[in-house]
C-alpha positions in Angstrom: 176.0 32.5 -159.4 173.6 30.9 -161.8 173.6 30.4 -165.5 171.0 32.1 -167.6 168.6 29.6 -169.2 168.7 31.6 -172.3 172.3 32.6 -173.3 174.1 30.4 -170.7 176.0 33.4 -169.3 176.4 33.8 -165.5 173.7 35.8 -163.8 173.0 36.6 -160.1 169.9 35.1 -158.7 168.0 35.2 -162.0 166.5 32.6 -164.3 167.2 34.8 -167.4 169.4 37.8 -168.0 167.8 41.0 -169.0 168.9 40.7 -172.6 167.3 37.3 -173.0 164.1 38.5 -171.3 163.9 41.3 -174.0 164.6 39.0 -176.9 162.5 36.1 -175.9 159.7 37.3 -173.7 159.1 41.1 -174.4 161.1 42.0 -171.2 158.8 40.0 -168.9 159.7 37.1 -166.6 157.7 34.3 -168.1 155.4 31.9 -166.1 154.7 28.5 -167.5 152.0 27.3 -165.2 151.9 23.7 -166.6 152.9 20.3 -165.4 154.5 17.8 -167.9 151.4 15.6 -167.5 149.2 18.6 -168.4 151.3 19.2 -171.5 150.7 15.7 -172.7 146.9 16.1 -172.2 146.8 19.3 -174.2 149.0 17.9 -176.9 146.8 14.9 -177.5 143.5 16.7 -177.1 144.5 19.3 -179.7 146.8 17.3 -181.9 144.9 18.2 -185.1 144.7 21.9 -184.3 148.3 22.9 -183.8 149.9 24.4 -186.9 153.3 23.0 -186.2 154.8 19.9 -187.8 157.4 17.3 -186.8 157.5 14.0 -184.9 158.6 15.3 -181.6 155.8 16.3 -179.2 155.4 20.1 -179.1 152.7 22.6 -178.5 152.2 26.3 -179.5 152.2 29.0 -176.8 151.5 32.7 -176.6 152.4 35.3 -174.0 149.5 36.7 -172.1 150.8 39.2 -169.6 153.6 37.1 -168.0 151.9 33.8 -168.6 152.8 31.4 -171.4 149.5 29.8 -172.4 148.7 27.0 -174.9 147.0 28.2 -178.1 145.9 26.9 -181.4 145.9 30.3 -183.1 148.5 33.0 -183.5 151.1 31.1 -181.5 154.3 33.0 -180.6 156.4 30.1 -179.2 156.9 26.4 -179.6 157.5 24.3 -176.5 159.3 20.9 -176.8 159.8 18.8 -173.6 161.7 15.6 -173.1 160.1 13.2 -175.6 157.8 10.4 -174.2 159.0 7.9 -176.7 162.0 5.8 -175.9 165.3 7.2 -177.0 168.5 5.1 -177.0 170.7 7.2 -174.8 170.5 10.3 -172.5 166.8 11.0 -173.3 166.5 13.6 -170.5 169.3 15.7 -172.1 167.4 16.3 -175.3 166.0 19.8 -174.5 169.4 20.9 -173.1 171.1 19.4 -176.2 169.0 21.4 -178.6 169.4 24.6 -176.5 173.2 24.3 -176.3 173.6 23.5 -180.0 171.4 26.5 -181.0 173.4 28.8 -178.7 176.7 27.6 -180.1 175.5 28.2 -183.6 174.3 31.7 -182.7 176.9 33.0 -180.2 180.1 31.4 -181.5 179.6 30.8 -185.2 177.2 33.8 -185.9 174.6 31.6 -187.6 171.2 33.3 -187.5 168.9 31.1 -185.4 165.5 31.2 -183.9 165.5 32.8 -180.5 165.4 30.0 -177.8 165.8 29.1 -174.2 165.1 26.5 -171.6 162.1 26.8 -169.3 160.8 24.7 -166.4 157.4 23.1 -166.0 155.8 23.5 -162.6 157.1 20.1 -161.5 160.7 21.2 -162.3 161.3 19.3 -165.6 162.9 21.5 -168.2 161.7 21.9 -171.8 163.1 23.7 -174.8 161.2 26.8 -175.9 161.8 28.7 -179.2 160.3 31.9 -180.5 158.6 31.7 -183.9 160.4 33.8 -186.6 157.6 33.8 -189.2 155.6 36.3 -187.2 157.0 39.8 -186.7 155.1 42.8 -185.3 151.7 41.2 -186.0 152.6 40.2 -189.6 153.0 36.6 -190.8 155.7 36.0 -193.3 155.6 33.1 -195.8 157.9 30.2 -194.9 158.4 27.1 -197.0 160.7 24.2 -196.1 162.8 22.5 -198.8 160.3 19.6 -199.2 157.6 22.1 -200.0 159.7 24.0 -202.4 161.0 20.9 -204.2 157.5 19.3 -204.4 158.8 16.3 -202.3 156.1 14.5 -200.3 155.2 11.0 -199.0 152.9 10.5 -201.9 155.5 11.2 -204.6 158.7 10.0 -202.9 157.7 7.5 -200.2 157.8 7.4 -196.4 161.5 8.5 -196.3 160.8 11.6 -198.5 162.7 14.0 -196.2 165.9 12.1 -196.9 165.5 11.5 -200.7 168.1 14.0 -202.0 171.6 15.3 -201.3 173.2 18.4 -199.9 174.5 19.1 -203.4 171.0 19.2 -204.8 169.5 21.5 -202.1 172.0 24.1 -203.1 170.1 24.5 -206.3 167.1 25.6 -204.3 169.1 28.6 -203.2 170.3 29.5 -206.7 166.8 29.1 -208.1 164.7 30.9 -205.5 166.8 33.6 -203.8 167.4 37.1 -205.1 170.9 37.2 -203.7 172.1 33.5 -204.0 175.8 34.3 -203.4 175.0 35.4 -199.9 172.4 32.7 -199.1 174.4 29.8 -200.5 177.3 30.6 -198.1 174.8 30.6 -195.2 173.5 27.2 -196.4 177.1 25.8 -196.7 178.0 26.9 -193.2 174.9 25.4 -191.8 175.5 22.0 -193.5 179.1 22.1 -192.2 177.9 23.1 -188.7 175.4 20.2 -188.6 178.2 17.8 -189.5 180.7 19.0 -187.0 178.1 19.1 -184.2 176.8 15.6 -184.8 173.3 16.5 -186.2 172.5 13.3 -188.2 168.9 14.4 -188.8 169.4 17.6 -190.8 166.8 16.6 -193.4 164.9 18.6 -196.0 162.2 19.9 -193.6 164.9 21.4 -191.4 165.9 23.9 -194.0 163.5 26.7 -195.1 163.3 29.9 -197.1 161.4 32.8 -195.6 159.9 35.9 -197.2 161.4 39.2 -196.3 159.7 42.6 -196.0 160.7 43.2 -199.6 158.8 40.0 -200.7 161.9 38.1 -201.8 163.2 35.0 -200.1 166.2 34.2 -198.0 167.4 31.2 -196.0 165.4 31.2 -192.8 167.0 31.3 -189.3 168.3 27.9 -188.3 166.1 25.7 -186.2 166.0 22.1 -184.9 169.8 22.0 -184.4 171.0 19.3 -182.0 173.6 16.7 -181.6 171.5 13.7 -182.5 174.6 11.4 -182.4 174.5 11.5 -178.6 171.2 9.9 -178.5 171.6 7.6 -181.6 175.3 6.7 -181.7 174.7 4.2 -184.6 173.0 6.6 -186.9 174.5 7.9 -190.1 176.7 10.9 -189.8 174.6 12.9 -192.2 170.9 12.8 -192.9 171.4 13.3 -196.7 174.1 12.1 -199.0 176.6 14.8 -199.6 176.5 14.4 -203.4 174.1 13.1 -206.0 176.5 11.0 -208.1 180.0 11.6 -206.8 182.5 10.4 -204.2 185.7 12.0 -203.1 188.8 9.9 -202.7 188.6 10.7 -198.9 185.1 9.2 -198.7 186.1 6.2 -200.7 189.1 5.5 -198.4 187.4 6.3 -195.1 183.7 5.9 -195.4 182.9 9.3 -193.9 183.2 13.0 -195.0 186.1 15.2 -194.2 187.8 18.4 -195.4 188.0 17.2 -199.1 184.3 16.5 -199.2 183.3 20.0 -198.0 185.8 21.6 -200.4 184.0 19.8 -203.2 180.6 20.8 -201.9 181.7 24.4 -201.9 182.7 24.0 -205.6 179.2 22.6 -206.4 177.7 25.5 -204.5 179.8 27.9 -206.7 181.5 29.5 -203.6 185.1 30.8 -204.0 187.6 28.3 -202.6 189.2 30.8 -200.2 185.7 31.5 -198.7 185.1 27.8 -198.3 188.5 27.2 -196.5 187.9 30.2 -194.3 184.5 28.8 -193.2 185.9 25.3 -192.5 188.9 26.6 -190.5 186.6 28.8 -188.3 185.5 25.6 -186.5 188.8 24.4 -185.0 189.8 28.1 -184.4 186.9 28.4 -181.9 187.4 25.2 -180.0 188.0 26.9 -176.6 184.8 28.9 -176.9 182.8 25.8 -177.8 184.3 23.8 -174.8 183.4 26.7 -172.4 179.8 26.8 -173.6 179.5 23.0 -173.3 180.7 23.2 -169.7 178.2 26.0 -168.9 175.3 24.1 -170.5 172.4 22.3 -168.7 173.5 18.9 -170.1 174.2 16.1 -167.6 177.9 15.4 -166.9 177.7 12.4 -169.2 175.9 14.4 -171.8 178.7 17.1 -171.7 181.4 14.4 -172.1 179.7 12.8 -175.1 178.9 16.1 -176.8 182.6 17.2 -176.5 183.8 13.8 -177.7 181.6 13.9 -180.9 182.6 17.5 -181.6 186.4 16.7 -181.3 186.0 13.6 -183.5 184.4 15.6 -186.3 187.0 18.4 -185.9 189.7 15.7 -186.5 188.0 14.6 -189.7 187.9 18.2 -190.9 191.4 19.3 -190.0 193.5 16.2 -191.0 195.0 18.2 -193.9 196.5 20.7 -191.5 
């Protein structure tokens, strides 16, 4: 038996299960006829032409028949291989890390995410591939990240502009710009909580977006760029942004890191009913067995699986110390 490179479920003699082929590749078995070295050449030749941002190397692809081919226009997918720049630990695990974290968010915690999978270059190295969600049935829908919405840029806020606010403050974007803020603010809260528990210390402003719906209003976009960064950067901050603008809980003052009390307070700032906040927090320890199973089925190395589980259990402890 093999494990599907999409959903991580067991399949017989297949790379992807039929459901993942339908969701990701229009029912076709995709062919990525590229070597990793060819990816780098394409990336640097066309660096000014790809309409995708971020510091990690990536290119845009579209499906032509069964072939995934690089494109500078009307891209349907984003391909992200193992980075070329030096990473502190377990660099080769980065694609599998992002894939696992996205699958945990989607499958176990029912967070809407961009469709995603792993795919192999011709030379066998795996890369992370994700389907663009701002294009549906030939239509392009407006998407703006929280930097764009807040008017935050390097020119106005300096080189660390993506980190120059708090999770408390970004909740105001939901209340100010969404037609149904009570629904969308709960989605944001759960996503911030998920990032904390799964060690994503780089959940900055550009990793949150609003997207236009067919009714021309705005909702929180599907989640993207979810990965356990603490595996690769063990000395980084636990959170990309401060939790609050000008407030510290007693828990944080006494321990120097966030826990149950901090997220209860964030829920208050977000104007979410306390019973809803507690329910969302307690969902995470309640699904520990499912998380552990998906980690074990992932494409992480043995050391990567061990570190991923260790970080997850450490964050759970911080969140459940009241119980």
